LUMDO-475654 format. One record per residue: residue in one letter; x, y, z of N, C-alpha, C in turn. Coordinates in steps of 0.001 Angstrom, whole numbers, plus 500000, padded with zeros to 6 digits. Layout:
N
AXYZXYZXYZ;...
This chain:
97
M466717509414494669467316508283495384468299508766496322;L468787509697496682469129510033497976468443510046499235;N467497510280499221466365510139500544466289508245500597;L466697507390499253466483505654500253467994505496500484;L469376506077500131470210505680500570470394506390502037;G469778507689502373469772507986503616469450507689504491;A468263507108504390467591505816505127467981504791505590;V469036504077504489469353502742505251470680502972505785;D471124502380507022472117502608508032473152501391507218;F473829501851507170475229500989506052476532501285507159;N476196501549508300476936501715509825477472499921510416;P476807499343510283476706497826510582477806496913509156;V477827497480508016478196497202507119479899497294506831;L479868498948507037481159499226507248482054499113508159;A481559499574509295481878499436510373483346497893510502;P482763496655510301483632495654510342484536495518508791;V484150496261507793485526496202506581486537497368506944;L485876498686508129487209499320507897488278498641508825;E487546498069510232488023497650511253489081496950510795;V488546495786509437489410495022508921491403496005508622;I490377496611507572491445497341506514492457498041508134;N491695498514508459492937499302510254493719498035510200;A493317496812510418493743495583510889494777495283510168;I494957495205508888495757494826507794496966496111507886;L496325497122507848497356498333506938498922498138507986;W499281498160509146500502498317509890501347496867509415;P500253496093509720501268494542509260501576494675508003;A501146495084506673501169495001505553502368496269505782;I502675497242506024503473498323505815505047497810506514;G505089496696507436505691495965507966506291494951507105;L505459494610506716505704493383505548506335493696503979;V505954494772503794506676495453502575508178496220502560;G508006496854503723509440497114504240510385496461504094;A509981495135505078510755493804505211511539493400503587;I510361492543502904510529492415501561510979493296500712;G510706494499500674511555495718500486513006495272500637;T513305495248501616514709495270501910515587494029501518;I514993493290501720515342491364501391515492491580499841;Y514628492371498699514788491889497457515888493240497334;C515922494564497189516841495331497206518330494525497213;I518329493922498529519935493386498988520408492426498129;I519037491889498114519789490770496584520040491085495544;L519482491817494822519523492947493556520505493377494200;G521024494007495035522258495016495134523436493925495421;V523458492842495098524585492029495644524203491215494600;R523549490992493860523494490241492200524402491658491206;L524009492656491550524680493894490855526042493983491168;A526232493304491915528122493510492557528582492486491844;K527883491741491973528802490410491345529144490089489707;A528100491026489022527816491409487605529123491328487185;D529378490584486023531069490574485566530867491546484072;E529478491074483474529609491324482063528795493418482357;A528963493925480942528749495200480924527268495136481056;G527001493925480540525212493714480349524407493361481252;S524831492561481835524531491824482944524420492932484192;R525083493567484286525532494431485117524119495252484835;E524171496164483556522972497190483252521657496134483591;K521496495235483436520499494468483915519828494710485555;A521180494372485871520877494372487526520353495472488213;K520929496913487373520925497859487517519583498664487524;K519048498424486150517232498442485699516660498198486802;D516891496648487154516600495615488023516066496324489347;L517388496760490160517372497173491297516677498779491551;I516765499439490624515990500866490142514208500590489994;G514319499419489236512515499133489164512290498693490682;A512961498090491067512265497536492396512162498347493511;I513336499378493639513131500330494903512002501316494333;I511606501696492851510414502355492730509540501490493263;G509204500626493028508417499769493058507700499147494210;F509129499514495373508760499519496650508098501108497264;V508961501612497109508455503117497503507081503475496973;V506481503247496003505514503511495291504188503059496387;I504363501381496478503291500649497180503507501541498657;F504662501734499056505106502172500990504190503219500838;V504047504278499544503759505355500285502089505059499946;L501392504263498928500244504149499309499671504105500537;I500340502817500988499762502222502553500173503327503187;V500447503933503142500816504516504040500001506060503859;G499569506418502950498381507400502415497768506763502690;L497177505522502531495640505269502950495424504449504701;K496625504534504758496249504461506401496052505646506917;V496637506933506533496916508052506979495257508907506318;L494833508710505430493380508983504812492404508022505553;M492674507023505604491265506172506643490590507021507284;P490658507647508225489805508648509001489019509448508293;I489715510444507060489427511182506138488163510303505512;L488385509531505059487376508751504239486193508153505373;Q486343507893506423485717507519507304484577508245507177;D484869509415507788484277511031507677483065511001506663;W484300510595505522483334511422504472481629510645503725;V482201508953504295481610507925503893480222508634504823;S480556508912506223479227508862507259478081510347506903;T479513511206506222478281511999505853477619512038504539;Q478129511267503867477273511188502780475960510191502799;V476126508888503833475381508329504113474085508772504488;T474146509603505681473602510066506781472865511439506013;T473585512202504838472317513287504034471413512767503343;
């Protein structure tokens, strides 16, 4: 089975896909950063305006969840951007062997 896969040239298929992923990653970083910042500011204002203890706790939990979520998404996008060349090298070595 490996000999059959080694005989097939996946480069014409992989190259456009990898170019699209690389082209999308930088705008995605900016978009996630902008949306995350705006959303956290809105939640911070909601926390500051909260009158009751229950609504303050809910706003606080929402803000913490949003910050953690956006940090995770941002780290994953940056990690994908950093690991993309390594993945390209790995795929090319797997295809040529």
